[in-house]
Structure formats: structure tokens, C-alpha cells
C-alpha positions in Angstrom: 5.7 -6.9 17.5 4.9 -7.5 21.1 2.1 -4.6 21.4 2.3 -5.1 25.4 5.6 -3.2 25.8 5.1 0.2 26.5 7.5 3.3 27.0 7.6 6.7 27.2 10.6 6.7 25.8 12.4 5.4 22.5 14.3 2.7 22.9 14.6 -1.2 21.9 12.2 -4.0 22.9 13.5 -6.2 25.6 11.7 -9.3 24.4 13.0 -8.9 20.7 15.1 -6.0 20.3 12.9 -4.2 17.6 12.9 -0.5 17.9 9.6 0.6 19.5 7.4 2.3 17.3 4.6 5.1 18.5 1.8 3.0 19.2 -1.2 3.4 16.1 1.4 4.7 13.9 1.0 4.0 10.2 4.1 5.3 9.3 7.2 3.1 10.1 9.7 4.9 7.9 11.5 4.1 5.0 14.6 4.3 7.1 13.9 1.1 9.0 13.9 -0.7 5.5 17.0 0.9 4.1 19.2 -2.1 5.2 16.7 -4.5 3.0 16.5 -2.0 0.1 20.4 -1.8 0.0 20.5 -5.4 0.1 18.1 -6.5 -2.3 19.2 -3.8 -4.7 22.6 -5.2 -4.5 21.6 -8.2 -5.5 19.2 -7.2 -8.4 22.4 -5.0 -9.6 24.6 -8.1 -9.6 21.5 -9.6 -11.6 21.1 -7.0 -14.2 25.1 -6.7 -14.5 25.4 -10.2 -15.4 22.2 -10.4 -17.8 23.9 -7.3 -19.5 27.1 -9.2 -19.8 25.1 -11.9 -21.5 23.4 -9.5 -23.6 26.9 -8.2 -25.0 27.8 -11.5 -26.2 24.5 -12.2 -27.6 23.3 -14.6 -25.3 20.6 -12.8 -23.1 17.3 -14.1 -22.0 15.3 -12.2 -19.6 15.2 -15.4 -17.3 19.2 -14.9 -17.3 18.3 -11.9 -14.9 15.9 -14.1 -13.1 18.0 -16.7 -12.6 21.0 -14.3 -11.1 18.9 -12.8 -9.0 17.2 -16.0 -7.6 20.9 -17.3 -7.1 22.1 -14.3 -5.2 18.7 -13.9 -3.4 18.9 -17.7 -1.9 22.7 -17.5 -1.1 22.2 -14.1 0.6 19.0 -14.6 2.5 20.3 -18.1 3.8 23.7 -16.5 5.0 21.5 -14.3 7.3 19.7 -17.0 8.6 22.6 -19.3 9.5 24.2 -16.0 11.7 22.1 -16.9 14.5 20.5 -20.4 13.2 19.1 -21.1 16.8 17.3 -17.5 16.9 16.0 -18.1 13.3 14.5 -21.5 14.4 12.5 -20.0 17.2 11.5 -17.1 15.1 10.3 -19.6 12.2 8.2 -21.6 14.4 5.9 -18.7 15.5 4.6 -18.9 12.2 6.0 -21.7 9.6 3.3 -24.4 9.1 5.7 -27.1 9.4 8.4 -25.5 12.0 5.5 -25.3 14.4 5.3 -28.9 14.7 8.5 -30.1 13.8 10.9 -27.4 15.3 13.9 -29.1 13.8 12.4 -27.8 10.2 13.4 -24.1 11.2 17.1 -25.4 11.5 17.0 -27.4 8.2 15.1 -24.4 6.5 18.3 -22.0 5.8 20.3 -24.7 4.4 17.3 -25.6 2.0 17.7 -22.3 1.0 21.5 -22.6 0.8 21.2 -25.6 -1.6 19.1 -23.7 -3.8 21.3 -20.9 -4.1 24.7 -23.5 -4.3 22.5 -25.4 -7.2 21.5 -22.5 -9.1 25.3 -21.2 -8.7 26.7 -24.5 -10.4 24.4 -23.8 -13.3 21.9 -26.9 -12.5 18.6 -25.7 -13.1 16.2 -28.1 -13.7 12.5 -28.1 -13.5 12.6 -30.1 -10.5 14.7 -27.9 -8.8 12.5 -24.9 -9.8 9.3 -26.9 -8.8 11.0 -27.3 -5.4 11.4 -23.9 -4.9 8.0 -22.8 -5.8 6.5 -25.4 -3.6 8.4 -24.8 -0.7 8.8 -21.1 -0.8 4.7 -21.1 -1.8 4.1 -22.9 1.8 6.3 -20.7 4.0 4.0 -17.9 2.6 0.8 -19.8 3.6 1.8 -19.6 7.2 2.4 -15.8 6.9 -0.9 -15.0 5.4 -2.4 -17.2 8.2 -0.9 -15.0 11.0 -1.5 -12.2 9.2 -5.5 -12.9 8.7 -5.8 -13.7 12.4 -3.9 -10.8 13.1 -1.6 -12.3 15.2 1.5 -10.5 16.0 4.8 -11.8 15.1 8.3 -11.3 13.8 9.2 -12.3 10.7 12.9 -13.7 10.5 13.3 -13.8 6.6 16.6 -12.2 7.1 17.3 -14.1 10.0 17.4 -12.4 13.5 20.2 -9.8 12.0 18.2 -7.2 10.7 15.9 -5.6 13.2 13.2 -4.3 10.8 9.8 -4.8 11.0 9.4 -7.5 8.0 6.4 -8.9 8.9 4.8 -7.9 5.5 8.1 -8.0 3.7 7.9 -12.0 4.0 4.9 -12.4 1.8 7.1 -10.4 -0.9 10.1 -13.2 -0.1 8.0 -16.0 -0.2 5.7 -15.4 -2.8 8.2 -13.6 -4.8 10.5 -16.2 -4.8 7.6 -18.7 -5.9 6.4 -16.9 -8.6 10.3 -16.3 -10.1 10.4 -19.9 -10.0 7.2 -20.1 -11.8 8.2 -17.7 -13.9 11.0 -19.6 -14.9 9.2 -22.4 -15.8 7.3 -20.7 -17.9 9.7 -18.7 -20.2 12.2 -21.3 -19.9 15.6 -21.3 -18.6 19.5 -21.7 -19.6 
């Protein structure tokens, strides 16, 4: 993410710790995304199993799987952000529209995601909650889109500073994906 760092040998960026990649390489490799794939895969697997459990009791709705996935996603992703809250706040301020101007928002944001996950875990899903999730996640995604359109380099911290994978484009999936799921829950209904 720091194109000014050049090395003749493999290693890590001294600024952000990410693995150095071959200049002009379009293929970063699936291996670097493996931790993210496993994390999202486990959340999805848990959501499907819980949804199947509901299916066995004849109380299944597609919104159940979406609900379980969103709950797990908010809890797990907020947890990764909380591992290094200071590092997350610094990275988030680089691309989030509000955190750029109100640095403290970067410290608050993981707790907002945690709140969303806990409220959903308790089964207190309301239209107000889903509209809040939609608005906050979509707003966060707008900052990423602006950075990408300007072609400005930045390090996504959607999984905090814990995962050193190149997640710049992945954060679009996180932000707009969760906003889309919240909207889907509003449109198809929820428990």
C-alpha cells in the first residue's frame, strides 16, 4: 500500500507490515486472502447450520440465514477491530469521511458494529436497527469509493490491523454487502 517502498528481496513494508508484492503485479494470490476467506466462510457456515436447524423445526425463512450471518459478521469483525483499537482508528481515519474530520469516530466505530451484533444476538431486530446498519455501512463504503476513484493508496482496516492481507477492495464488499443485507432484511421481512 506504500508504493514508495522498494526492495530487491521479499519482506514486509516497514510502514504497515504488509507483505511486499512484485511491482505491477496484477495477481496478488488467493493465499493472502485465505484468512479472510476462512473467517467469512466460518460465519457463513454457522449461519447456514442455524438456518437449517430452523428448517428442521418448520420455522425457516431465508431472512434467518441473513440474520445469523449479519450477527456473526458484526461480532467477529468488531472483535478484530478491537484487538488494536488505536491502529484501527489511525487506519480508518485515512479513508472514512467522518473519521477524517472527527478522529474519535475511529475509536467509536468498532463499538457501533459490536452494538449491532449484540442487539441482533439478543433477537431485538427492528426496522430502526436495520436502517441504522444500512446507513452506517453505506456511509463507510462511500469513503472507500472516493479513495478508489482518486486512485489514492490506503490500507483497509475492515479486519482491524490484525490481518495483513491487501483488503482495499474487500472493504467495499464489507460495507456495501452489509448495507445490502440490512436492506434485504427490511424488504423480505425479519423475525
